[in-house]
C-alpha angles and dihedrals in degrees: 000000000000126000132191112217132195127187126178131173123186123194128185123195127205111220101019122260120238095197129029131177115188137185120194139187094193101134119076116247125248120233137136090289099051139013129200104227095181137357139183122197122191127186126191125226082042119244141150112284124203123202130208142141120260125225091270095054098258123139110245133188125194144166146149132251110201101179123083114271136167096197138045124190129184121192121184122179135165149113128286122197111204130195120195138266106057094231129133118194105214132127114248121244115231093246088071091072096043124092120250126193090270097041104039119126138208131223092269093052091047091054092048092048094049089049089062096045118110118206113246097007120088095174093046090052091048090050090053091050092047089054090049094050090049092051093043097051133068115208104239121165125210096022105092130046137214088269097054111122131221090247090055093052093044089056094041103027101201126107148090136287093289088057094046090051095045088051095051090045092053092047093047094050089046086059092050094258123138108238135169136189120247131195124192147115128291127193118263103018108086087217140083114264137209129216140154138256121206127197130208088195094276112040134032117221124189126242126184108199094179089063098025092234140114103241122239122147119020097034117110112190116217104172146334138210146153087283140338091288090067097058115027112163093224128022125162144177124212129201093218136038116273145156113239127204117188139189128188128202125184136178130185109186113241090206111105121205119203 
């Protein structure tokens, strides 16, 4: 199945910035589940863009804008060819089972996670934890921030997809299960989305606690990491103080071409 994706982020600065270094993860990754067959990345103001792979295996793009500017726009468009099932054969690194500031857990969370663990079945255990997170949480926009931790949303179970993902990751790791954070695009939302990949030591499978489902079609993966801080789609540094306002628009074509 072939999908057309479009990702645009628009930032405005007040006052304007005179020096701007940016690092992006704006192009979907290529793995055995999906392959980017073409991509087009446009930056405004125009500048030289370099490409590489970060230490976690994600595609990154970066550059520097030295002239003054009051806006910054990234447009990424292209085609992704996907092959079912959503499965990535790759051994997990040990940091995917360790807590981070955003995915730490407390004793109550550990007990809840172990209660959902099934002997001999990592993915059944992860599915139980996903269902628990979905039932525990209430989707509530504009309440949490990018710095809200899994412990905070466990105690006040309201938030968005990032919070659902962080909570599921924390509970999986508390149960001794390898788990990592994924950001990407899903069909029909107009926004980026976050979900979780879980490993049994050989293969990673996907779980979406926000929608209580195991993703298949309609999910395009951009990047992964220990938590959201490892794989932001857009991160920048400015020479001068400024206030930034940002909007993000995404589209994943629902038209499937055979």
